[in-house]
ZAMARGU-4260 file (C-alpha; in steps of 0.2 Angstrom, whole numbers, plus 5000, padded with zeros to 4 digits):
<rodrens>
0) 5186/5026/5274 | 5179/5043/5279 | 5162/5039/5286 | 5150/5024/5289 | 5133/5025/5281
5) 5118/5024/5293 | 5111/5009/5285 | 5105/4995/5297 | 5106/4981/5284 | 5123/4986/5277
10) 5132/4973/5287 | 5119/4960/5291 | 5123/4944/5301 | 5125/4928/5291 | 5110/4916/5288
15) 5107/4904/5302 | 5109/4886/5295 | 5093/4875/5294 | 5091/4864/5309 | 5101/4875/5321
20) 5095/4872/5339 | 5093/4886/5352 | 5107/4886/5365 | 5099/4894/5380 | 5114/4892/5392
25) 5125/4902/5380 | 5111/4914/5375 | 5111/4919/5393 | 5129/4923/5393 | 5126/4935/5378
30) 5112/4943/5387 | 5123/4948/5402 | 5131/4965/5403 | 5147/4967/5394 | 5157/4980/5384
35) 5166/4967/5374 | 5163/4948/5372 | 5176/4936/5365 | 5170/4919/5359 | 5184/4907/5357
40) 5183/4890/5349 | 5190/4879/5335 | 5183/4878/5317 | 5165/4870/5318 | 5162/4874/5336
45) 5147/4886/5332 | 5154/4903/5336 | 5146/4912/5321 | 5130/4902/5323 | 5128/4907/5341
50) 5132/4925/5338 | 5120/4926/5323 | 5106/4918/5333 | 5108/4932/5346 | 5110/4945/5332
55) 5093/4940/5325 | 5084/4941/5342 | 5092/4956/5350 | 5084/4973/5349 | 5101/4981/5346
60) 5107/4986/5329 | 5121/4974/5323 | 5135/4977/5311 | 5143/4960/5306 | 5161/4961/5299
65) 5173/4948/5293 | 5191/4949/5296 | 5195/4937/5282 | 5192/4950/5269 | 5183/4966/5265
70) 5170/4971/5278 | 5154/4961/5276 | 5162/4947/5265 | 5164/4929/5269 | 5181/4921/5269
75) 5190/4919/5253 | 5208/4914/5247 | 5222/4908/5258 | 5222/4911/5276 | 5238/4915/5285
80) 5241/4921/5303 | 5245/4940/5303 | 5262/4945/5307 | 5261/4954/5325 | 5273/4967/5318
85) 5262/4971/5303 | 5250/4986/5305 | 5242/4982/5288 | 5237/4964/5290 | 5223/4956/5279
90) 5210/4962/5291 | 5215/4981/5289 | 5199/4986/5280 | 5188/4977/5293 | 5198/4987/5306
95) 5194/5004/5298 | 5176/5000/5297 | 5175/4993/5315 | 5184/5008/5322 | 5172/5020/5313
100) 5157/5010/5319 | 5163/5010/5337 | 5166/5029/5337 | 5148/5032/5331 | 5139/5037/5347
105) 5123/5029/5340 | 5132/5015/5332 | 5128/4996/5332 | 5135/4982/5341 | 5150/4977/5331
110) 5154/4959/5328 | 5170/4954/5320 | 5171/4936/5313 | 5187/4928/5311 | 5196/4939/5323
115) 5211/4928/5325 | 5217/4936/5309 | 5218/4953/5317 | 5236/4957/5323 | 5238/4961/5341
120) 5241/4979/5336 | 5224/4980/5328 | 5216/4972/5343 | 5224/4985/5353 | 5217/4998/5342
125) 5200/4991/5345 | 5202/4991/5364 | 5208/5009/5363 | 5193/5014/5353 | 5181/5006/5366
130) 5189/5017/5380 | 5185/5032/5369 | 5167/5026/5366 | 5161/5019/5383 | 5143/5016/5375
135) 5150/5005/5361 | 5150/4986/5362 | 5160/4973/5352 | 5160/4955/5349 | 5175/4945/5343
140) 5173/4928/5336 | 5190/4919/5336 | 5199/4903/5336 | 5213/4908/5348 | 5214/4915/5366
145) 5227/4928/5360 | 5213/4939/5353 | 5205/4940/5371 | 5221/4944/5380 | 5227/4957/5367
150) 5210/4966/5368 | 5209/4965/5387 | 5226/4972/5388 | 5221/4987/5378 | 5205/4992/5386
155) 5198/4996/5403 | 5181/4991/5398 | 5173/4975/5403 | 5179/4960/5393 | 5170/4944/5395
160) 5175/4927/5387 | 5165/4912/5381 | 5178/4898/5382 | 5180/4883/5369 | 5174/4870/5382
165) 5159/4880/5384 | 5154/4880/5366 | 5154/4860/5366 | 5136/4854/5365 | 5129/4847/5381
170) 5118/4832/5382 | 5102/4842/5381 | 5108/4851/5365 | 5114/4835/5357 | 5097/4827/5361
175) 5088/4842/5353 | 5098/4838/5337 | 5096/4819/5337 | 5078/4820/5343 | 5082/4803/5352
180) 5090/4803/5370 | 5096/4786/5367 | 5108/4792/5353 | 5116/4805/5364 | 5130/4795/5371
185) 5135/4788/5354 | 5134/4805/5346 | 5144/4813/5360 | 5158/4800/5358 | 5159/4801/5339
190) 5159/4820/5338 | 5168/4826/5354 | 5153/4837/5356 | 5159/4849/5343 | 5144/4857/5334
195) 5149/4853/5316 | 5154/4835/5321 | 5137/4832/5330 | 5128/4838/5315 | 5138/4826/5304
200) 5134/4811/5315 | 5116/4815/5315 | 5115/4818/5296 | 5125/4803/5292 | 5143/4798/5288
205) 5151/4811/5276 | 5136/4821/5275 | 5135/4836/5263 | 5135/4847/5279 | 5152/4840/5283
210) 5159/4841/5266 | 5154/4859/5264 | 5162/4864/5280 | 5178/4853/5276 | 5180/4862/5259
215) 5178/4879/5267 | 5191/4875/5280 | 5204/4867/5268 | 5202/4882/5256 | 5209/4893/5269
220) 5224/4883/5274 | 5241/4883/5267 | 5252/4867/5264 | 5237/4856/5263 | 5235/4855/5244
225) 5226/4839/5238 | 5216/4836/5254 | 5201/4846/5248 | 5199/4832/5234 | 5196/4814/5237
230) 5213/4804/5236 | 5222/4820/5237 | 5234/4815/5251 | 5252/4816/5246 | 5250/4831/5234
235) 5267/4835/5227 | 5264/4854/5229 | 5265/4851/5248 | 5279/4838/5248 | 5291/4842/5262
240) 5280/4855/5270 | 5285/4857/5289 | 5267/4862/5293 | 5260/4847/5284 | 5272/4836/5293
245) 5266/4843/5310 | 5248/4841/5306 | 5252/4823/5300 | 5259/4819/5318 | 5244/4828/5326
250) 5232/4818/5315 | 5240/4802/5322 | 5241/4806/5341 | 5227/4819/5342 | 5231/4826/5359
255) 5247/4835/5365 | 5254/4846/5378 | 5270/4856/5376 | 5281/4842/5382 | 5274/4829/5371
260) 5274/4841/5356 | 5292/4844/5359 | 5296/4825/5360 | 5287/4823/5343 | 5297/4837/5336
265) 5283/4849/5334 | 5288/4867/5337 | 5277/4879/5348 | 5275/4891/5333 | 5267/4876/5323
270) 5256/4872/5337 | 5250/4890/5338 | 5247/4890/5319 | 5236/4874/5320 | 5226/4882/5334
275) 5225/4898/5324 | 5218/4887/5309 | 5204/4881/5320 | 5211/4863/5321 | 5214/4861/5340
280) 5204/4863/5356 | 5213/4869/5371 | 5207/4860/5387 | 5216/4858/5404 | 5233/4862/5398
285) 5232/4851/5382 | 5228/4854/5364 | 5216/4841/5357 | 5213/4839/5338 | 5194/4841/5336
290) 5184/4827/5330 | 5180/4837/5315 | 5198/4841/5311 | 5203/4823/5315 | 5192/4817/5300
295) 5198/4831/5289 | 5216/4827/5292 | 5214/4808/5292 | 5223/4806/5275 | 5239/4815/5282
300) 5242/4802/5295 | 5243/4789/5280 | 5257/4800/5273 | 5269/4797/5287 | 5281/4783/5284
305) 5277/4767/5294 | 5292/4769/5306 | 5288/4787/5309 | 5270/4784/5313 | 5274/4770/5325
310) 5287/4781/5333 | 5275/4795/5335 | 5262/4783/5342 | 5274/4775/5355 | 5280/4792/5360
315) 5262/4797/5364 | 5258/4781/5373 | 5273/4782/5384 | 5267/4800/5390 | 5261/4799/5408
320) 5250/4814/5406 | 5241/4807/5391 | 5238/4791/5400 | 5231/4800/5415 | 5221/4814/5407
325) 5216/4806/5390 | 5215/4788/5394 | 5203/4784/5380 | 5214/4792/5368 | 5229/4782/5375
330) 5218/4766/5373 | 5215/4771/5355 | 5234/4773/5352 | 5238/4756/5360 | 5225/4747/5349
335) 5232/4756/5333 | 5249/4749/5338 | 5241/4732/5341 | 5249/4732/5358 | 5236/4724/5368
340) 5247/4722/5383 | 5248/4741/5384 | 5229/4742/5381 | 5226/4730/5396 | 5238/4740/5407
345) 5228/4755/5403 | 5212/4747/5407 | 5219/4742/5424 | 5228/4758/5427 | 5214/4770/5423
350) 5199/4759/5428 | 5191/4760/5411 | 5180/4745/5415 | 5169/4756/5426 | 5169/4772/5415
355) 5153/4781/5412 | 5158/4784/5394 | 5157/4767/5386 | 5155/4774/5369 | 5172/4781/5369
360) 5179/4764/5374 | 5169/4757/5360 | 5177/4769/5348 | 5194/4765/5354 | 5191/4747/5352
365) 5183/4748/5335 | 5187/4733/5324 | 5194/4723/5339 | 5187/4705/5340 | 5190/4690/5351
370) 5203/4683/5340 | 5214/4699/5343 | 5212/4698/5362 | 5210/4680/5366 | 5226/4681/5376
375) 5221/4697/5385 | 5206/4692/5396 | 5204/4709/5404 | 5200/4716/5386 | 5188/4701/5384
380) 5179/4708/5399 | 5178/4725/5391 | 5172/4718/5375 | 5159/4708/5385 | 5153/4723/5394
385) 5151/4733/5378 | 5141/4719/5371 | 5130/4718/5387 | 5125/4736/5384 | 5114/4731/5369
390) 5100/4718/5372 | 5103/4711/5354 | 5122/4707/5358 | 5121/4701/5376 | 5122/4683/5370
395) 5138/4687/5361 | 5145/4694/5377 | 5142/4678/5386 | 5150/4668/5372 | 5165/4679/5374
400) 5167/4676/5392 | 5164/4657/5390 | 5178/4656/5377 | 5190/4666/5388 | 5186/4655/5403
405) 5189/4639/5392 | 5205/4646/5386 | 5212/4650/5403 | 5206/4633/5410 | 5213/4623/5396
410) 5229/4632/5396 | 5227/4637/5378 | 5227/4656/5383 | 5244/4664/5385 | 5237/4677/5396
415) 5248/4685/5409 | 5245/4677/5427 | 5239/4693/5434 | 5227/4696/5420 | 5220/4679/5421
420) 5217/4681/5440 | 5208/4698/5437 | 5197/4690/5424 | 5193/4675/5434 | 5187/4686/5448
425) 5176/4697/5438 | 5170/4682/5428 | 5165/4672/5444 | 5155/4687/5450 | 5146/4688/5434
430) 5139/4670/5436 | 5126/4678/5448 | 5117/4684/5432 | 5117/4666/5424 | 5109/4649/5428
435) 5125/4645/5438 | 5121/4659/5451 | 5121/4647/5466 | 5140/4644/5463 | 5144/4662/5460
440) 5148/4668/5478 | 5159/4653/5482 | 5169/4655/5465 | 5170/4674/5468 | 5178/4672/5485
445) 5190/4658/5479 | 5195/4670/5465 | 5197/4684/5477 | 5208/4674/5489 | 5219/4670/5474
450) 5222/4688/5471 | 5225/4692/5489 | 5239/4679/5489 | 5248/4690/5476 | 5263/4701/5482
455) 5259/4719/5486 | 5266/4725/5469 | 5256/4713/5459 | 5240/4716/5469 | 5242/4735/5466
460) 5245/4733/5448 | 5227/4727/5446 | 5222/4745/5451 | 5204/4750/5450 | 5199/4733/5442
465) 5204/4725/5459 | 5193/4737/5469 | 5179/4735/5456 | 5181/4716/5458 | 5179/4717/5477
470) 5163/4728/5474 | 5156/4714/5462 | 5160/4701/5476 | 5149/4712/5487 | 5135/4713/5474
475) 5136/4694/5472 | 5135/4691/5490 | 5120/4703/5491 | 5112/4693/5477 | 5115/4677/5486
480) 5107/4684/5502 | 5123/4685/5512 | 5122/4702/5519 | 5137/4701/5531 | 5149/4696/5517
485) 5141/4710/5506 | 5144/4723/5519 | 5162/4717/5522 | 5166/4718/5504 | 5158/4736/5502
490) 5168/4742/5517 | 5184/4735/5509 | 5180/4741/5492 | 5177/4759/5499 | 5194/4758/5507
495) 5203/4753/5491 | 5195/4766/5481 | 5200/4779/5494 | 5217/4773/5494 | 5218/4774/5475
500) 5211/4791/5475 | 5197/4787/5464 | 5181/4786/5475 | 5172/4796/5462 | 5173/4781/5450
505) 5161/4771/5460 | 5155/4774/5478 | 5152/4758/5487 | 5142/4768/5500 | 5128/4769/5487
510) 5129/4750/5486 | 5127/4749/5504 | 5112/4759/5503 | 5105/4747/5490 | 5109/4733/5502
515) 5099/4742/5516 | 5085/4744/5504 | 5085/4725/5500 | 5085/4722/5519 | 5070/4734/5521
520) 5080/4746/5532 | 5076/4761/5521
</rodrens>
C-alpha cells in the first residue's frame, strides 16, 4: 500500500449501540495525555464501545482499523492466535495501513480493534513507528496484556493502559442502565459487572443483544462447532478437541490460577488461548471465566463425563486460594457437588454470613431449599438471612429458623454439634426481633456459654461466625437495655475480629457508637 488517501471518513469508528451509557471515569482516562493507549479486556467488556464514544466526541481525526481482517472491516471467519514468529499474520494488511497513517505528520489518531491478533513483531513495528513520528497517537483494543507489553517494549513513547478490572461497570454505571438503584446488586451479581452481561440482565434472559454477541464470539473460535446452535453441544466435528476439553473444565470451575490449572490438566498455552479468545478476566493473579463466557460455554460443562466433572469440581473446591480469594465461587462448587458440609465450612471459614454481597450468595445457593439443608443449620441461617432481605419473604425466613430449631431440639436433625451450637447462638440473638424478645438475651448468653465450653480448636473452627455471634449478643443486650453487657460483647467481638484478621468485615466500634447514641452520649 503506497499511500493513504486523505479522507477523514475512510476509516470511521463503528456505530455506538443504542442504550449505551456514558462512562465519565474512563472518558477522563482517554482525555489524559498519552502517545499510545492500550485498552485490555475480555469479550463483551465494552472496549470498542468506549473507544467509539470517545472517537465521536473528540476533535481529533480518527482512523478505525480492525486487526481481524482488511482495514476497516469487522471480524469475519475463524480467529486464531498469530504465530509470534510469523511476520505476515492475519493482521498484516491492517499493519500496513496503520504504519502509513502513523507516518503521516498530519495523520489521525489510529485505533486498532482486535489487536490481540497482531503478532509481537507487528506490535514492535507499531512501537518503532511511534518513535519515528512523535506527534502520532495510537489506541490498541485488545483481549490480552501481551499487546501492551510488546508495544511498550518497542517504543520510548508514553504508553498508558486501561486494565480489565477498570472496564467493569461500577454501581453508578449499572444504575444508569437499570434505571433503578434497587436492581444494581442483583445485576452486578448476575453479570460480574461485565458490560454485555449487564445489558443482557437488564434486557431480559437470553436477550437478542446477548444472542447477537454470543454468535459473534462463537463464529470466531475454533473447536467449538455446534455451540452456536441450540442443542449443539457434543458436535462430532469437535470431538476430542483438547481446547474444547479445556474450555469444558473452565466452564465447570470458572476460576483458576496457574497451580489449579495444572492440577486440572490445563496447559498454560491453552489458558493463554482462552484469554486471547476473550473468555477470561485476569484479576489478582487469577483468571476468571467472565459471566458472559460462562453462559456461552455452559453446554460444554455438560459434555464432561460425570466422573471427570466431579473430579474437576472437587479439585477446585480443595484449592485453598480459590476458597480464600473466590469464596462465593467455592460455595457454588460445593452446592453443585451437593456437599453441604463443605458449604457450611466455607460459610464459617470465610464469614459469608456477613458479606456485603448477598446476591452472590443467592446465586451460589440457587435452587437450594430447606429439604436440602435441614441437617446443616448454618446454611439454614444463610437462607433465612436471604429471605429476610425481601419484605415479601421475611415470614418464610422465620419459618426456616423455626423448623431448624425444632429439628435440633427434637433430635431429628443430624447436624454436626458445632454447627448446631453456632445456629443456636445466632437463632437466640434473632429472638430480639420477635415477640419473644424478653427471653432473647438470656438464651443468647446461654448459647454463648455453650460455645465457650468447646475446646480451642472447635471454637476456632466457627471462624467469623463465632465473632459475629458475639456481636449479635451485644446487639441483643443493647436492645434489652443492658448497656454493660453490650459494651463487653462489643469489646470481645472487636478482639476476635482482629485476631481473625478480618476487622474489615464488621467493625464493632461502629456498634459501640450506636450504643452511645442510644444512651444519648453522642
